[in-house]
C-alpha positions, -999 to 999 in steps of 0.1 A, spaced: 0 1 2 12 36 -9 8 68 10 -1 99 -12 12 133 1 3 165 -21 25 196 -14 52 168 -5 81 194 -14 63 221 8 68 227 44 41 205 61 40 179 35 78 171 35 76 168 72 49 143 67 69 122 44 100 124 68 75 111 96 62 84 73 97 73 64 106 73 101 77 48 107 93 27 78 69 36 53 90 44 21 60 36 -5 53 73 -6 38 89 -38 47 125 -38 26 152 -55 38 188 -59 47 216 -83 85 222 -87 84 254 -107 102 268 -76 128 242 -81 146 251 -47 119 229 -28 135 200 -38 157 201 -9 129 192 15 127 160 -3 163 153 -10 167 133 25 134 117 22 125 83 5 97 83 -21 85 58 -44 73 79 -72 66 117 -80 39 135 -98 34 170 -109 1 183 -93 -14 187 -128 -3 154 -141 -17 137 -108 -51 156 -111 -54 141 -146 -46 106 -134 -72 104 -108 -99 123 -131 -92 97 -157 -90 69 -131 -55 58 -144 -38 55 -109 -34 19 -104 -15 19 -73 -32 7 -41 -35 38 -17 -36 36 21 -42 72 29 -38 105 10 -25 133 29 -36 165 9 -11 195 21 -9 210 -14 -23 247 -18 -16 282 -25 -9 296 11 -3 332 1 -27 351 24 -23 382 4 -28 365 -32 -55 385 -47 -62 363 -76 -94 346 -64 -100 327 -96 -65 308 -92 -71 306 -54 -105 286 -60 -90 265 -87 -61 255 -68 -74 251 -33 -110 244 -37 -117 226 -72 -85 204 -67 -94 194 -33 -130 185 -43 -115 161 -73 -93 146 -47 -123 139 -22 -143 124 -53 -115 101 -60 -108 90 -23 -146 82 -17 -150 63 -47 -120 40 -35 -126 41 2 -93 61 9 -90 79 40 -84 117 32 -67 141 56 -63 175 44 -50 208 53 -75 235 63 -65 268 79 -71 291 109 -76 318 84 -111 307 80 -119 325 114 -109 360 104 -106 384 133 -123 359 158 -128 364 188 -140 327 189 -118 301 171 -141 270 173 -152 247 144 -187 264 140 -201 284 111 -208 313 135 -171 318 140 -162 317 104 -155 351 90 -124 349 65 -105 382 59 -91 371 25 -98 347 -4 -73 323 7 -92 319 40 -124 317 20 -109 289 -3 -102 269 27 -136 276 42 -154 267 10 -139 233 9 -146 228 47 -183 236 41 -183 211 9 -171 183 32 -198 192 59 -227 191 31 -216 158 20 -211 143 56 -241 119 54 -229 103 22 -191 98 31 -179 62 29 -143 68 38 -125 89 65 -123 126 58 -104 150 83 -99 185 79 -72 201 100 -73 239 106 -36 249 112 -30 279 133 7 295 129 29 267 120 67 269 123 97 245 120 122 230 96 113 229 59 98 263 55 127 284 42 114 284 4 81 299 15 99 335 16 75 364 32 50 333 40 74 317 64 67 317 100 74 347 123 101 325 141 119 320 110 119 357 99 130 366 133 159 342 134 174 355 100 168 391 110 188 386 143 216 367 126 219 389 97 214 424 115 214 418 151 179 429 157 144 417 152 115 439 138 78 436 149 50 456 141 40 487 163 4 486 182 -26 478 160 -61 466 165 -59 477 200 -30 458 210 4 474 219 40 471 203 44 435 194 17 425 216 -6 408 186 -10 374 198 -14 342 177 -15 305 184 21 293 174 22 255 170 53 233 161 52 214 126 64 181 147 31 186 166 9 193 134 25 162 119 16 140 149 -20 151 147 -19 143 110 -7 105 117 -30 102 147 -60 101 128 -47 71 107 -52 52 140 -87 66 143 -104 56 109 -138 59 123 -134 97 131 -143 124 104 -147 159 106 -130 195 108 -105 200 138 -83 229 149 -46 221 152 -30 247 175 -14 245 212 -47 262 227 -26 289 241 -20 324 224 14 342 226 26 375 218 49 383 189 70 396 216 72 362 233 83 346 201 112 372 196 123 366 230 125 329 225 144 334 194 168 358 210 175 337 242 179 304 220 205 322 198 221 338 232 221 302 250 240 289 221 266 318 226 269 313 264 247 346 270 224 353 299 187 354 289 169 386 281 137 400 296 116 420 272 125 454 286 163 447 283 157 434 249 141 466 238 167 487 255 195 470 237 177 474 204 174 436 199 137 442 191 123 472 175 91 482 162 80 492 125 48 508 114 20 486 106 15 479 68 -14 497 54 -21 470 29 -28 445 58 -53 470 74 -87 450 77 -70 418 67 -49 410 96 -56 385 125 -43 405 156 -54 374 178 -60 337 173 -61 309 197 -72 274 189 -101 258 208 -91 222 211 -123 208 227 -133 189 195 -98 178 188 -96 163 223 -130 147 222 -118 124 195 -92 110 221 -62 128 208 -45 137 241 -8 144 230 6 177 244 16 206 222 52 223 228 48 260 238 67 288 222 97 287 246 102 249 241 91 245 204 110 278 190 138 272 212 144 237 197 136 251 161 160 279 165 189 252 179 183 230 148 187 259 126 218 269 143 232 234 138 224 231 103 240 266 96 268 262 116 
């Protein structure tokens, strides 16, 4: 049996391939779009059985020409650019492609575990998997919500497991190719090493400088949730994947600074001292993000916990600290 991973050369997809390999599962069919060829690095140290371009794979499943026996599909491929304004492209790539994959899986009784997003919630303030909470601020968030709604409407006819995972702010190895869409932790780490300081937004949306809050979750934890549902084939639905606790951007910056400092034998900094030394500085909030920015997110994990998934999630200090240490080790 084979496992299909779409977006396999991407951030979360490549980490799922890694975790499958760690379990001894090397019969992985990788699906992606390598127009951005530098993503190959995420697969170079993985073991796969075959690779398909995403357009080629779509043709194969629509024409019923994929002969390999499939154990499960992890659908991670999508346009994740939250400021992409081409709604036609976004809906074709994120919604219509997903519908075709759902049809394929249902016709063959194949579990489908797919990536949704906390972007469906927009400004909040509640982040629970319920329609009244869902108010996306951009077409990316809407494309994810549209597919979640499609799955919900077909709930009574589903024959195979379908699980949508609403990722909050994911950070971890394998995201460098994402550029401006990479995590806050990745950007702050690179800013600190290249210029000795980290830049955060000044106060906005009723929050002070750097005090906007997000639910930051390690990609390792995200991967474990994905694989955890393989062990619960009777469970379907849409579930949040975050830590359940919001942290400020200042918290992330301090975690980065103190992890780098620890590697250099330096004493940990408090926020006031980091500001005084200029390690953290604040820049104006971009006008193009006004009305399109989530100043606060925090996953409600009630539904996820009710499925029986009880593993802990790393907090910012631990998760970001380990990520920074890994980047330092890899970069010398």
